[in-house]
Biopython code that builds the backbone (N, CA, C, O; Angstrom):
import numpy as np
from Bio.PDB.StructureBuilder import StructureBuilder

atoms = [
    (1, "UNK", "N", (76.235, 44.583, 212.619)),
    (1, "UNK", "CA", (77.635, 44.247, 212.611)),
    (1, "UNK", "C", (77.920, 43.287, 213.768)),
    (1, "UNK", "O", (77.507, 43.523, 214.904)),
    (2, "UNK", "N", (78.615, 42.227, 213.467)),
    (2, "UNK", "CA", (79.003, 41.308, 214.529)),
    (2, "UNK", "C", (80.496, 41.038, 214.415)),
    (2, "UNK", "O", (81.071, 41.047, 213.327)),
    (3, "UNK", "N", (81.086, 40.805, 215.535)),
    (3, "UNK", "CA", (82.520, 40.583, 215.600)),
    (3, "UNK", "C", (82.830, 39.096, 215.596)),
    (3, "UNK", "O", (82.122, 38.297, 216.209)),
    (4, "UNK", "N", (83.891, 38.738, 214.899)),
    (4, "UNK", "CA", (84.356, 37.354, 214.927)),
    (4, "UNK", "C", (85.320, 37.195, 216.098)),
    (4, "UNK", "O", (85.699, 38.173, 216.742)),
    (5, "UNK", "N", (85.702, 35.973, 216.360)),
    (5, "UNK", "CA", (86.639, 35.742, 217.462)),
    (5, "UNK", "C", (87.998, 36.373, 217.145)),
    (5, "UNK", "O", (88.696, 36.820, 218.055)),
    (6, "UNK", "N", (88.375, 36.414, 215.876)),
    (6, "UNK", "CA", (89.633, 37.073, 215.502)),
    (6, "UNK", "C", (89.553, 38.574, 215.773)),
    (6, "UNK", "O", (90.533, 39.183, 216.202)),
    (7, "UNK", "N", (88.378, 39.173, 215.520)),
    (7, "UNK", "CA", (88.188, 40.597, 215.804)),
    (7, "UNK", "C", (88.331, 40.874, 217.305)),
    (7, "UNK", "O", (88.951, 41.857, 217.710)),
    (8, "UNK", "N", (87.754, 40.003, 218.110)),
    (8, "UNK", "CA", (87.818, 40.171, 219.562)),
    (8, "UNK", "C", (89.259, 40.038, 220.049)),
    (8, "UNK", "O", (89.697, 40.801, 220.910)),
    (9, "UNK", "N", (89.993, 39.073, 219.503)),
    (9, "UNK", "CA", (91.399, 38.908, 219.874)),
    (9, "UNK", "C", (92.207, 40.156, 219.502)),
    (9, "UNK", "O", (93.055, 40.612, 220.269)),
    (10, "UNK", "N", (91.929, 40.697, 218.315)),
    (10, "UNK", "CA", (92.657, 41.892, 217.862)),
    (10, "UNK", "C", (92.316, 43.094, 218.748)),
    (10, "UNK", "O", (93.207, 43.853, 219.126)),
    (11, "UNK", "N", (91.043, 43.271, 219.077)),
    (11, "UNK", "CA", (90.627, 44.377, 219.952)),
    (11, "UNK", "C", (91.265, 44.230, 221.327)),
    (11, "UNK", "O", (91.735, 45.210, 221.905)),
    (12, "UNK", "N", (91.284, 43.010, 221.850)),
    (12, "UNK", "CA", (91.892, 42.771, 223.162)),
    (12, "UNK", "C", (93.392, 43.071, 223.118)),
    (12, "UNK", "O", (93.940, 43.633, 224.066)),
    (13, "UNK", "N", (94.050, 42.701, 222.029)),
    (13, "UNK", "CA", (95.489, 42.990, 221.914)),
    (13, "UNK", "C", (95.725, 44.493, 221.833)),
    (13, "UNK", "O", (96.643, 45.004, 222.473)),
    (14, "UNK", "N", (94.909, 45.215, 221.052)),
    (14, "UNK", "CA", (95.062, 46.661, 220.935)),
    (14, "UNK", "C", (94.787, 47.370, 222.257)),
    (14, "UNK", "O", (95.417, 48.380, 222.571)),
    (15, "UNK", "N", (93.841, 46.834, 223.032)),
    (15, "UNK", "CA", (93.503, 47.423, 224.334)),
    (15, "UNK", "C", (94.411, 46.908, 225.439)),
    (15, "UNK", "O", (94.280, 47.311, 226.595)),
    (16, "UNK", "N", (95.330, 46.018, 225.086)),
    (16, "UNK", "CA", (96.253, 45.426, 226.048)),
    (16, "UNK", "C", (95.500, 44.742, 227.197)),
    (16, "UNK", "O", (95.826, 44.892, 228.374)),
    (17, "UNK", "N", (94.469, 43.981, 226.787)),
    (17, "UNK", "CA", (93.670, 43.219, 227.749)),
    (17, "UNK", "C", (93.907, 41.738, 227.471)),
    (17, "UNK", "O", (93.796, 41.289, 226.330)),
    (18, "UNK", "N", (94.224, 41.002, 228.493)),
    (18, "UNK", "CA", (94.437, 39.567, 228.332)),
    (18, "UNK", "C", (93.093, 38.858, 228.343)),
    (18, "UNK", "O", (92.375, 38.866, 229.343)),
    (19, "UNK", "N", (92.765, 38.242, 227.208)),
    (19, "UNK", "CA", (91.522, 37.476, 227.100)),
    (19, "UNK", "C", (91.914, 36.039, 226.785)),
    (19, "UNK", "O", (92.493, 35.756, 225.736)),
    (20, "UNK", "N", (91.593, 35.138, 227.702)),
    (20, "UNK", "CA", (91.916, 33.729, 227.492)),
    (20, "UNK", "C", (90.920, 33.119, 226.513)),
    (20, "UNK", "O", (89.885, 33.708, 226.204)),
    (21, "UNK", "N", (91.256, 31.930, 226.036)),
    (21, "UNK", "CA", (90.349, 31.242, 225.109)),
    (21, "UNK", "C", (89.021, 30.922, 225.786)),
    (21, "UNK", "O", (87.980, 30.897, 225.128)),
    (22, "UNK", "N", (89.047, 30.677, 227.098)),
    (22, "UNK", "CA", (87.814, 30.398, 227.825)),
    (22, "UNK", "C", (86.925, 31.638, 227.908)),
    (22, "UNK", "O", (85.699, 31.524, 227.913)),
    (23, "UNK", "N", (87.541, 32.828, 227.972)),
    (23, "UNK", "CA", (86.781, 34.079, 228.069)),
    (23, "UNK", "C", (86.386, 34.640, 226.707)),
    (23, "UNK", "O", (85.553, 35.543, 226.626)),
    (24, "UNK", "N", (86.969, 34.118, 225.651)),
    (24, "UNK", "CA", (86.777, 34.675, 224.322)),
    (24, "UNK", "C", (85.319, 34.651, 223.870)),
    (24, "UNK", "O", (84.827, 35.646, 223.338)),
    (25, "UNK", "N", (84.636, 33.559, 224.069)),
    (25, "UNK", "CA", (83.245, 33.439, 223.616)),
    (25, "UNK", "C", (82.339, 34.400, 224.384)),
    (25, "UNK", "O", (81.471, 35.039, 223.790)),
    (26, "UNK", "N", (82.537, 34.507, 225.702)),
    (26, "UNK", "CA", (81.704, 35.407, 226.495)),
    (26, "UNK", "C", (81.982, 36.861, 226.127)),
    (26, "UNK", "O", (81.059, 37.670, 226.043)),
    (27, "UNK", "N", (83.246, 37.189, 225.910)),
    (27, "UNK", "CA", (83.598, 38.551, 225.525)),
    (27, "UNK", "C", (83.023, 38.890, 224.159)),
    (27, "UNK", "O", (82.525, 39.995, 223.946)),
    (28, "UNK", "N", (83.092, 37.941, 223.237)),
    (28, "UNK", "CA", (82.528, 38.145, 221.904)),
    (28, "UNK", "C", (81.028, 38.389, 221.987)),
    (28, "UNK", "O", (80.513, 39.281, 221.314)),
    (29, "UNK", "N", (80.318, 37.609, 222.801)),
    (29, "UNK", "CA", (78.873, 37.775, 222.963)),
    (29, "UNK", "C", (78.549, 39.143, 223.549)),
    (29, "UNK", "O", (77.633, 39.815, 223.075)),
    (30, "UNK", "N", (79.290, 39.568, 224.579)),
    (30, "UNK", "CA", (79.032, 40.864, 225.202)),
    (30, "UNK", "C", (79.288, 42.014, 224.228)),
    (30, "UNK", "O", (78.495, 42.953, 224.153)),
    (31, "UNK", "N", (80.383, 41.945, 223.489)),
    (31, "UNK", "CA", (80.680, 43.015, 222.523)),
    (31, "UNK", "C", (79.646, 43.058, 221.406)),
    (31, "UNK", "O", (79.261, 44.141, 220.964)),
    (32, "UNK", "N", (79.192, 41.897, 220.943)),
    (32, "UNK", "CA", (78.167, 41.870, 219.901)),
    (32, "UNK", "C", (76.836, 42.433, 220.403)),
    (32, "UNK", "O", (76.115, 43.081, 219.645)),
    (33, "UNK", "N", (76.507, 42.190, 221.674)),
    (33, "UNK", "CA", (75.288, 42.772, 222.248)),
    (33, "UNK", "C", (75.392, 44.299, 222.310)),
    (33, "UNK", "O", (74.429, 45.010, 222.022)),
    (34, "UNK", "N", (76.575, 44.792, 222.692)),
    (34, "UNK", "CA", (76.776, 46.244, 222.745)),
    (34, "UNK", "C", (76.639, 46.848, 221.345)),
    (34, "UNK", "O", (75.974, 47.869, 221.171)),
    (35, "UNK", "N", (77.258, 46.228, 220.365)),
    (35, "UNK", "CA", (77.165, 46.742, 218.990)),
    (35, "UNK", "C", (75.738, 46.673, 218.460)),
    (35, "UNK", "O", (75.305, 47.554, 217.717)),
    (36, "UNK", "N", (75.004, 45.622, 218.842)),
    (36, "UNK", "CA", (73.602, 45.511, 218.432)),
    (36, "UNK", "C", (72.765, 46.636, 219.049)),
    (36, "UNK", "O", (71.903, 47.214, 218.387)),
    (37, "UNK", "N", (73.028, 46.936, 220.318)),
    (37, "UNK", "CA", (72.320, 48.038, 220.989)),
    (37, "UNK", "C", (72.627, 49.370, 220.300)),
    (37, "UNK", "O", (71.733, 50.196, 220.118)),
    (38, "UNK", "N", (73.879, 49.575, 219.921)),
    (38, "UNK", "CA", (74.242, 50.807, 219.214)),
    (38, "UNK", "C", (73.520, 50.893, 217.882)),
    (38, "UNK", "O", (73.058, 51.968, 217.499)),
    (39, "UNK", "N", (73.415, 49.781, 217.169)),
    (39, "UNK", "CA", (72.680, 49.776, 215.902)),
    (39, "UNK", "C", (71.205, 50.114, 216.120)),
    (39, "UNK", "O", (70.614, 50.840, 215.322)),
    (40, "UNK", "N", (70.610, 49.595, 217.191)),
    (40, "UNK", "CA", (69.215, 49.913, 217.498)),
    (40, "UNK", "C", (69.053, 51.398, 217.796)),
    (40, "UNK", "O", (68.088, 52.020, 217.352)),
    (41, "UNK", "N", (69.982, 51.960, 218.536)),
    (41, "UNK", "CA", (69.889, 53.386, 218.876)),
    (41, "UNK", "C", (70.088, 54.262, 217.644)),
    (41, "UNK", "O", (69.466, 55.318, 217.534)),
    (42, "UNK", "N", (70.937, 53.843, 216.725)),
    (42, "UNK", "CA", (71.129, 54.602, 215.479)),
    (42, "UNK", "C", (69.884, 54.572, 214.594)),
    (42, "UNK", "O", (69.647, 55.495, 213.815)),
    (43, "UNK", "N", (69.104, 53.520, 214.716)),
    (43, "UNK", "CA", (67.926, 53.379, 213.878)),
    (43, "UNK", "C", (66.779, 54.292, 214.310)),
    (43, "UNK", "O", (65.838, 54.497, 213.544)),
    (44, "UNK", "N", (66.839, 54.835, 215.502)),
    (44, "UNK", "CA", (65.774, 55.704, 216.006)),
    (44, "UNK", "C", (65.836, 57.050, 215.285)),
    (44, "UNK", "O", (66.905, 57.644, 215.147)),
    (45, "UNK", "N", (64.665, 57.524, 214.824)),
    (45, "UNK", "CA", (64.590, 58.808, 214.136)),
    (45, "UNK", "C", (64.610, 59.934, 215.171)),
    (45, "UNK", "O", (63.683, 60.073, 215.968)),
    (46, "UNK", "N", (65.665, 60.724, 215.149)),
    (46, "UNK", "CA", (65.810, 61.815, 216.103)),
    (46, "UNK", "C", (65.690, 63.180, 215.429)),
    (46, "UNK", "O", (66.079, 64.193, 216.011)),
    (47, "UNK", "N", (65.166, 63.214, 214.233)),
    (47, "UNK", "CA", (64.999, 64.488, 213.534)),
    (47, "UNK", "C", (63.987, 65.344, 214.293)),
    (47, "UNK", "O", (62.919, 64.863, 214.670)),
    (48, "UNK", "N", (64.320, 66.586, 214.509)),
    (48, "UNK", "CA", (63.421, 67.505, 215.188)),
    (48, "UNK", "C", (63.483, 67.443, 216.702)),
    (48, "UNK", "O", (62.707, 68.120, 217.376)),
    (49, "UNK", "N", (64.379, 66.655, 217.245)),
    (49, "UNK", "CA", (64.508, 66.562, 218.702)),
    (49, "UNK", "C", (65.739, 67.363, 219.113)),
    (49, "UNK", "O", (66.842, 67.131, 218.619)),
    (50, "UNK", "N", (65.535, 68.294, 220.010)),
    (50, "UNK", "CA", (66.638, 69.143, 220.464)),
    (50, "UNK", "C", (67.549, 68.356, 221.406)),
    (50, "UNK", "O", (67.063, 67.590, 222.238)),
    (51, "UNK", "N", (68.849, 68.535, 221.285)),
    (51, "UNK", "CA", (69.761, 67.853, 222.202)),
    (51, "UNK", "C", (69.576, 68.336, 223.629)),
    (51, "UNK", "O", (69.220, 69.490, 223.866)),
    (52, "UNK", "N", (69.821, 67.443, 224.576)),
    (52, "UNK", "CA", (69.677, 67.789, 225.991)),
    (52, "UNK", "C", (71.017, 67.629, 226.689)),
    (52, "UNK", "O", (71.818, 66.773, 226.314)),
    (53, "UNK", "N", (71.259, 68.440, 227.687)),
    (53, "UNK", "CA", (72.459, 68.301, 228.490)),
    (53, "UNK", "C", (72.250, 67.261, 229.580)),
    (53, "UNK", "O", (73.211, 66.679, 230.083)),
    (54, "UNK", "N", (70.999, 67.028, 229.942)),
    (54, "UNK", "CA", (70.691, 66.082, 231.011)),
    (54, "UNK", "C", (69.328, 65.462, 230.717)),
    (54, "UNK", "O", (68.476, 66.086, 230.084)),
    (55, "UNK", "N", (69.132, 64.250, 231.174)),
    (55, "UNK", "CA", (67.879, 63.554, 230.900)),
    (55, "UNK", "C", (66.689, 64.165, 231.623)),
    (55, "UNK", "O", (65.548, 64.004, 231.189)),
    (56, "UNK", "N", (66.947, 64.864, 232.723)),
    (56, "UNK", "CA", (65.889, 65.528, 233.465)),
    (56, "UNK", "C", (66.115, 67.027, 233.394)),
    (56, "UNK", "O", (67.229, 67.478, 233.130)),
    (57, "UNK", "N", (65.083, 67.788, 233.623)),
    (57, "UNK", "CA", (65.198, 69.239, 233.606)),
    (57, "UNK", "C", (65.793, 69.691, 234.936)),
    (57, "UNK", "O", (65.064, 70.000, 235.878)),
    (58, "UNK", "N", (67.108, 69.726, 235.004)),
    (58, "UNK", "CA", (67.814, 70.023, 236.240)),
    (58, "UNK", "C", (68.426, 71.415, 236.154)),
    (58, "UNK", "O", (69.034, 71.772, 235.145)),
    (59, "UNK", "N", (68.265, 72.182, 237.195)),
    (59, "UNK", "CA", (68.877, 73.500, 237.280)),
    (59, "UNK", "C", (69.787, 73.526, 238.504)),
    (59, "UNK", "O", (69.422, 73.047, 239.578)),
    (60, "UNK", "N", (70.964, 74.088, 238.323)),
    (60, "UNK", "CA", (71.885, 74.196, 239.446)),
    (60, "UNK", "C", (71.452, 75.320, 240.367)),
    (60, "UNK", "O", (71.041, 76.390, 239.918)),
    (61, "UNK", "N", (71.550, 75.065, 241.641)),
    (61, "UNK", "CA", (71.280, 76.114, 242.611)),
    (61, "UNK", "C", (72.551, 76.919, 242.788)),
    (61, "UNK", "O", (73.550, 76.403, 243.288)),
    (62, "UNK", "N", (72.522, 78.155, 242.390)),
    (62, "UNK", "CA", (73.697, 78.993, 242.491)),
    (62, "UNK", "C", (73.668, 79.794, 243.776)),
    (62, "UNK", "O", (72.602, 80.142, 244.283)),
    (63, "UNK", "N", (74.830, 80.078, 244.288)),
    (63, "UNK", "CA", (74.927, 80.892, 245.483)),
    (63, "UNK", "C", (75.793, 82.095, 245.156)),
    (63, "UNK", "O", (76.533, 82.098, 244.173)),
    (64, "UNK", "N", (75.690, 83.097, 245.982)),
    (64, "UNK", "CA", (76.516, 84.281, 245.813)),
    (64, "UNK", "C", (77.971, 83.928, 246.067)),
    (64, "UNK", "O", (78.280, 83.111, 246.934)),
    (65, "UNK", "N", (78.843, 84.535, 245.323)),
    (65, "UNK", "CA", (80.265, 84.316, 245.498)),
    (65, "UNK", "C", (80.769, 85.252, 246.591)),
    (65, "UNK", "O", (81.076, 86.417, 246.341)),
    (66, "UNK", "N", (80.846, 84.723, 247.791)),
    (66, "UNK", "CA", (81.232, 85.527, 248.949)),
    (66, "UNK", "C", (82.493, 84.955, 249.587)),
    (66, "UNK", "O", (82.715, 83.744, 249.576)),
    (67, "UNK", "N", (83.304, 85.833, 250.137)),
    (67, "UNK", "CA", (84.478, 85.405, 250.890)),
    (67, "UNK", "C", (84.014, 85.000, 252.284)),
    (67, "UNK", "O", (83.396, 85.789, 252.998)),
    (68, "UNK", "N", (84.318, 83.769, 252.659)),
    (68, "UNK", "CA", (83.905, 83.290, 253.982)),
    (68, "UNK", "C", (85.103, 83.024, 254.886)),
    (68, "UNK", "O", (84.947, 82.949, 256.104)),
    (69, "UNK", "N", (86.288, 82.882, 254.314)),
    (69, "UNK", "CA", (87.479, 82.635, 255.121)),
    (69, "UNK", "C", (88.056, 83.961, 255.601)),
    (69, "UNK", "O", (88.004, 84.957, 254.880)),
    (70, "UNK", "N", (88.600, 83.981, 256.801)),
    (70, "UNK", "CA", (89.196, 85.225, 257.293)),
    (70, "UNK", "C", (90.465, 85.562, 256.502)),
    (70, "UNK", "O", (91.155, 84.669, 256.010)),
    (71, "UNK", "N", (90.761, 86.845, 256.388)),
    (71, "UNK", "CA", (91.944, 87.304, 255.666)),
    (71, "UNK", "C", (93.170, 87.122, 256.565)),
    (71, "UNK", "O", (93.335, 87.846, 257.546)),
    (72, "UNK", "N", (94.033, 86.149, 256.226)),
    (72, "UNK", "CA", (95.231, 85.874, 257.022)),
    (72, "UNK", "C", (96.496, 86.163, 256.225)),
    (72, "UNK", "O", (97.563, 85.628, 256.523)),
    (73, "UNK", "N", (96.370, 87.007, 255.218)),
    (73, "UNK", "CA", (97.495, 87.314, 254.350)),
    (73, "UNK", "C", (98.684, 87.879, 255.129)),
    (73, "UNK", "O", (99.824, 87.475, 254.899)),
    (74, "UNK", "N", (98.426, 88.796, 256.037)),
    (74, "UNK", "CA", (99.511, 89.407, 256.820)),
    (74, "UNK", "C", (100.252, 88.356, 257.634)),
    (74, "UNK", "O", (101.480, 88.396, 257.717)),
    (75, "UNK", "N", (99.540, 87.429, 258.229)),
    (75, "UNK", "CA", (100.175, 86.384, 259.035)),
    (75, "UNK", "C", (101.025, 85.463, 258.169)),
    (75, "UNK", "O", (102.117, 85.062, 258.571)),
    (76, "UNK", "N", (100.526, 85.126, 256.976)),
    (76, "UNK", "CA", (101.288, 84.249, 256.086)),
    (76, "UNK", "C", (102.534, 84.949, 255.556)),
    (76, "UNK", "O", (103.607, 84.351, 255.477)),
    (77, "UNK", "N", (102.385, 86.206, 255.200)),
    (77, "UNK", "CA", (103.538, 86.918, 254.643)),
    (77, "UNK", "C", (104.551, 87.305, 255.719)),
    (77, "UNK", "O", (105.705, 87.586, 255.396)),
    (78, "UNK", "N", (104.153, 87.324, 256.968)),
    (78, "UNK", "CA", (105.083, 87.661, 258.046)),
    (78, "UNK", "C", (106.170, 86.601, 258.198)),
    (78, "UNK", "O", (107.277, 86.914, 258.636)),
    (79, "UNK", "N", (105.873, 85.367, 257.848)),
    (79, "UNK", "CA", (106.851, 84.293, 257.977)),
    (79, "UNK", "C", (107.556, 83.973, 256.656)),
    (79, "UNK", "O", (108.413, 83.091, 256.617)),
    (80, "UNK", "N", (107.208, 84.676, 255.576)),
    (80, "UNK", "CA", (107.823, 84.433, 254.271)),
    (80, "UNK", "C", (109.236, 85.011, 254.247)),
    (80, "UNK", "O", (109.484, 86.036, 254.881)),
    (81, "UNK", "N", (110.167, 84.379, 253.531)),
    (81, "UNK", "CA", (111.531, 84.890, 253.477)),
    (81, "UNK", "C", (111.640, 86.256, 252.800)),
    (81, "UNK", "O", (112.425, 87.098, 253.237)),
    (82, "UNK", "N", (110.852, 86.489, 251.726)),
    (82, "UNK", "CA", (110.952, 87.774, 251.028)),
    (82, "UNK", "C", (109.581, 88.160, 250.491)),
    (82, "UNK", "O", (108.933, 87.373, 249.800)),
    (83, "UNK", "N", (109.140, 89.380, 250.813)),
    (83, "UNK", "CA", (107.842, 89.894, 250.372)),
    (83, "UNK", "C", (108.050, 91.338, 249.929)),
    (83, "UNK", "O", (108.802, 92.090, 250.549)),
    (84, "UNK", "N", (107.372, 91.713, 248.846)),
    (84, "UNK", "CA", (107.429, 93.105, 248.398)),
    (84, "UNK", "C", (106.074, 93.488, 247.830)),
    (84, "UNK", "O", (105.556, 92.807, 246.945)),
    (85, "UNK", "N", (105.502, 94.560, 248.325)),
    (85, "UNK", "CA", (104.191, 95.060, 247.884)),
    (85, "UNK", "C", (103.115, 93.983, 247.932)),
    (85, "UNK", "O", (102.267, 93.915, 247.043)),
    (86, "UNK", "N", (103.143, 93.148, 248.952)),
    (86, "UNK", "CA", (102.113, 92.123, 249.112)),
    (86, "UNK", "C", (102.332, 90.881, 248.263)),
    (86, "UNK", "O", (101.468, 90.006, 248.220)),
    (87, "UNK", "N", (103.485, 90.787, 247.577)),
    (87, "UNK", "CA", (103.779, 89.630, 246.732)),
    (87, "UNK", "C", (104.965, 88.869, 247.304)),
    (87, "UNK", "O", (105.883, 89.463, 247.870)),
    (88, "UNK", "N", (104.937, 87.558, 247.154)),
    (88, "UNK", "CA", (106.061, 86.734, 247.583)),
    (88, "UNK", "C", (107.162, 86.831, 246.524)),
    (88, "UNK", "O", (106.882, 86.718, 245.331)),
    (89, "UNK", "N", (108.392, 87.035, 246.946)),
    (89, "UNK", "CA", (109.532, 87.079, 246.050)),
    (89, "UNK", "C", (110.224, 85.707, 246.074)),
    (89, "UNK", "O", (110.516, 85.156, 247.135)),
    (90, "UNK", "N", (110.472, 85.180, 244.874)),
    (90, "UNK", "CA", (111.107, 83.862, 244.757)),
    (90, "UNK", "C", (112.332, 83.999, 243.870)),
    (90, "UNK", "O", (112.415, 84.950, 243.092)),
    (91, "UNK", "N", (113.288, 83.077, 243.963)),
    (91, "UNK", "CA", (114.472, 83.138, 243.109)),
    (91, "UNK", "C", (114.119, 82.900, 241.644)),
    (91, "UNK", "O", (113.168, 82.183, 241.332)),
    (92, "UNK", "N", (114.877, 83.497, 240.773)),
    (92, "UNK", "CA", (114.680, 83.307, 239.337)),
    (92, "UNK", "C", (115.078, 81.888, 238.966)),
    (92, "UNK", "O", (116.161, 81.432, 239.335)),
    (93, "UNK", "N", (114.215, 81.185, 238.241)),
    (93, "UNK", "CA", (114.501, 79.790, 237.893)),
    (93, "UNK", "C", (114.750, 79.610, 236.400)),
    (93, "UNK", "O", (115.284, 78.578, 235.994)),
    (94, "UNK", "N", (114.382, 80.577, 235.577)),
    (94, "UNK", "CA", (114.612, 80.505, 234.137)),
    (94, "UNK", "C", (115.561, 81.623, 233.758)),
    (94, "UNK", "O", (115.349, 82.780, 234.122)),
    (95, "UNK", "N", (116.612, 81.274, 233.022)),
    (95, "UNK", "CA", (117.582, 82.292, 232.643)),
    (95, "UNK", "C", (117.427, 82.667, 231.193)),
    (95, "UNK", "O", (118.165, 83.516, 230.693)),
]
sb = StructureBuilder()
sb.init_structure("model")
sb.init_model(0)
sb.init_chain("A")
sb.init_seg("    ")
for serial, (resi, resn, name, xyz) in enumerate(atoms, 1):
    if name == "N":
        sb.init_residue(resn, " ", resi, " ")
    sb.init_atom(name, np.array(xyz, "f"), 0.0, 1.0, " ", f" {name:<3s}", serial, name[0])
structure = sb.get_structure()
């Protein structure tokens, strides 16, 4: 599949990209190369190949989920305007 200059103008208008007449030929060539590459990739037989999440066999290093920050809840709630049972009280905003 190759794009004509009218196709490139229409794509540029839909994408709201300003393409001048001087840039039109270069843009057309670049888009046609991309479409040609996609056609080449579609032609590859991938039957029997399992999908991969990553090109390399990468494993994330997981760490234990531990609390590392000091508990400052009492200090924060001491300056709050209204607190009840450890919760901040706020005015009702939906009636």
